[in-house]
C-alpha positions in Angstrom: 127.6 142.6 139.0 128.8 145.6 141.0 132.5 146.2 140.8 132.6 148.5 143.8 132.6 145.6 146.3 135.8 144.0 145.0 135.8 140.5 143.7 138.3 137.8 144.3 136.9 135.9 141.3 137.2 138.8 138.9 133.9 137.7 137.5 131.7 140.0 135.4 128.5 138.1 136.2 127.0 135.9 138.9 127.4 133.0 136.5 131.1 133.6 136.2 131.4 134.0 140.0 129.6 130.7 140.4 131.9 128.9 138.0 134.9 130.4 139.8 133.7 129.2 143.2 132.8 125.8 141.9 136.5 125.2 141.1 138.2 127.1 144.0 138.2 126.9 147.7 138.2 129.9 150.1 141.4 128.6 151.7 143.2 129.2 148.4 142.5 133.0 148.6 142.0 133.6 152.3 144.9 136.1 152.4 143.0 138.3 149.9 139.9 138.6 152.0 139.1 141.4 154.5 136.7 141.7 157.4 133.3 143.3 156.8 130.5 144.6 159.0 127.2 143.1 158.3 123.8 143.8 159.8 121.1 141.2 159.4 117.5 142.1 160.3 115.2 139.1 160.0 111.6 140.0 160.0 110.3 136.5 160.4 107.9 135.5 163.2 107.0 132.0 164.1 103.9 130.9 166.0 103.7 127.5 167.6 100.5 125.5 167.8 99.9 122.3 169.6 99.0 119.3 167.5 97.9 115.9 168.8 100.7 113.3 168.8 99.0 110.9 166.4 98.1 113.7 164.0 101.7 115.0 164.1 103.1 111.5 163.2 100.7 111.3 160.2 101.7 114.8 159.0 105.4 113.8 159.3 104.8 110.7 157.3 102.9 112.5 154.6 105.5 115.3 154.4 108.3 112.7 154.2 106.5 110.9 151.3 106.2 114.2 149.5 109.8 115.2 150.0 109.0 118.3 152.1 109.2 119.3 155.7 106.3 118.9 158.1 106.3 122.7 158.6 106.1 123.3 154.8 103.2 120.8 154.4 101.2 122.3 157.2 101.8 125.8 156.0 100.6 124.9 152.5 97.5 123.2 153.8 96.7 126.1 156.1 97.2 128.6 153.3 94.8 126.7 151.1 92.2 126.3 153.8 92.3 130.0 154.9 92.1 131.1 151.3 89.1 128.9 150.7 87.4 130.3 153.8 87.4 133.8 152.3 87.8 137.1 154.2 87.4 137.1 157.9 
């Protein structure tokens, strides 16, 4: 772990940091924190496609039975289908 960022936990590894935060709350050390500037640049794009209502309900039920979101299930199926189709 980088020591140049400062560490409230004093941990020498991510494991030690995890153990510290498993047993401490931020409100215990709030006075030792400082504001930081943070830039987040998400490069994710989403495309929306229409799906017939009955099909959407079936997909939701299948996803629920498999313990995943409908979005995850549809993406997995589409990846498999597109890969099987070969190059465009």
